[in-house]
C-alpha positions as CSV (number, residue, x, y, z in Angstrom):
1,M,108.1,80.4,95.3
2,A,110.9,81.1,93.3
3,R,114.0,82.2,94.6
4,I,114.2,85.8,96.2
5,L,117.5,87.6,95.0
6,R,119.2,90.3,96.2
7,G,118.8,93.4,93.7
8,E,115.6,92.2,92.8
9,I,112.3,94.5,93.4
10,R,109.4,92.9,93.9
11,W,105.9,93.8,95.2
12,A,105.2,93.2,98.9
13,D,102.4,93.5,101.4
14,L,103.4,95.9,104.0
15,S,100.5,96.0,106.0
16,P,99.6,96.4,109.4
17,V,102.2,99.3,109.9
18,R,102.3,102.1,112.7
19,G,103.0,105.6,112.5
20,R,105.2,106.5,109.5
21,E,106.2,103.1,108.1
22,Q,105.4,102.8,104.4
23,A,102.1,101.1,104.1
24,G,100.0,98.6,101.7
25,L,101.2,96.5,98.7
26,R,104.0,98.5,97.1
27,P,107.7,97.4,95.5
28,V,110.6,97.2,97.7
29,L,114.4,96.2,97.0
30,I,115.6,93.3,98.3
31,L,118.9,93.8,100.1
32,S,119.5,90.2,101.6
33,H,121.2,87.6,100.1
34,H,119.4,84.7,98.7
35,V,120.8,82.4,101.0
36,F,119.8,84.4,104.2
37,N,115.8,84.8,102.3
38,E,116.0,80.7,102.0
39,R,117.1,79.5,105.3
40,S,115.4,82.4,107.6
41,G,112.3,82.6,105.7
42,T,112.6,86.2,106.0
43,V,114.0,89.0,103.5
44,I,115.8,92.3,104.6
45,A,114.3,95.2,102.3
46,V,113.8,99.2,101.6
47,A,110.3,100.3,100.4
48,L,110.0,102.3,97.0
49,T,107.6,105.3,96.4
50,S,106.2,107.1,93.2
51,Q,105.9,110.1,95.4
52,E,109.0,112.6,94.9
53,P,110.7,113.0,97.8
54,R,111.6,116.2,100.0
55,A,114.8,114.5,101.3
56,G,117.8,113.6,99.3
57,F,120.5,110.8,99.8
58,P,121.0,109.3,101.5
59,L,117.3,108.9,102.7
60,T,116.3,108.3,99.1
61,L,117.6,107.8,95.9
62,E,116.0,107.8,92.4
63,S,115.5,104.1,91.3
64,S,116.9,103.4,87.3
65,A,115.5,99.9,87.3
66,A,114.3,98.8,84.2
67,G,110.7,97.6,84.6
68,L,109.2,100.1,87.0
69,L,106.1,101.4,85.7
70,K,106.7,104.9,87.2
71,R,109.5,107.1,88.3
72,S,110.4,106.0,91.5
73,W,112.6,106.5,94.7
74,V,113.5,104.1,97.2
75,K,113.4,105.3,100.5
76,I,116.5,104.1,102.1
77,S,115.5,104.8,105.7
78,Q,112.7,102.1,105.4
79,I,114.4,99.2,105.7
80,R,112.3,96.2,107.0
81,T,112.4,92.6,107.9
82,L,109.5,90.9,106.1
83,A,108.3,87.0,106.0
84,V,108.8,85.4,102.5
85,E,104.9,85.0,102.8
86,R,104.7,89.0,102.1
87,I,107.0,89.2,98.9
88,G,104.9,88.2,95.3
89,R,106.3,88.6,92.1
90,R,109.4,90.0,90.9
91,V,109.1,93.7,89.0
92,A,112.5,95.0,88.0
93,V,116.1,94.2,88.9
94,A,118.4,97.4,90.6
95,S,121.8,97.6,89.0
96,E,124.9,96.7,91.1
97,E,125.8,100.1,90.8
98,E,122.2,101.4,92.4
99,L,122.5,98.6,95.1
100,A,125.8,99.8,96.2
101,Q,124.5,103.4,96.8
102,V,121.3,102.1,98.9
103,I,124.0,100.2,101.2
104,E,126.3,103.2,101.2
105,G,123.1,105.4,102.0
106,L,122.0,102.9,104.8
107,N,125.7,103.0,106.4
108,E,125.8,106.8,106.4
109,I,122.0,106.6,108.4
110,I,123.5,103.8,110.9
111,G,127.1,104.2,110.2
């Protein structure tokens, strides 16, 4: 598999899930650095959704990444550690500013 890089938006198989976790095949934003991804065999990512959310920042952030087929929001509160085997092809790449905003949102949630 090609390197999985921080800031990439890739397809991921999130099933099986429990409770209110995001399920199914959906795009995720990779937050972890490629060295971690390669050495651990896992990635840390947040799910995206095309459903307009009720909650705003810091729980969600509208993505401006070129390449997304639909209007999409990063679900910052839906952070997951996933095996690299769950990760599929690249869809888009988030800007440095967008990635920084997601990290800022995480810091506000877990601060």
